[in-house]
C-alpha angles and dihedrals in degrees: 000000000000116000121248112233108218118196144155132206134229118194107218102190127090134162124236127170090352093303135106119251136182137148111299099245100050091038091052091048091049091049091052093049092047090052093047093047094042086226131122117242126204100161123075118167131164117219118213118195125204085224104062092196092071110113094357130116136211110252113188091328095315128101114243121238101219117167116239106213138181112213120184151136135238132181134139092288106033141037123176137154130199129191119219139180113212094227109138110313089355135278114238107217104176146330135212135185124219091224096067102003091220114152119227115198118211119247089218091055091053090057100046123086123235130169088247126005132202115247118226091255091053092049090048090052091053092051092045090052091053094045089050093046106042089162086078090061117076102213136161096084126100127195142153 
């Protein structure tokens, strides 16, 4: 029987005094990814899993505490989401576009070891949930 991936979301962006704010660590990570991709980002969401072993590794007998983040962009012409693990320079897991909602899994993700990995159907379900519930995505900001 296939496992059911249970998760919840936490939007990390908020506006204050006309500027974008988020916790320092996820915001810094998002800034670095935006710069590397040469793409603006105005969506930053943390994904929490009921199973804490998902997308974590064992590091000298201890479980890592990597953040699992959705970075994306939405405006009147474009809507895309990407899933990242904050290991090192970042591990791209998958990407999806609002236009066709197809999920693209990263080749790098397929090669890296985690205690438990998301299957393509599970990743697709996360993206579909976010496309269907845009109120969980704080958008309207643009930074690089």
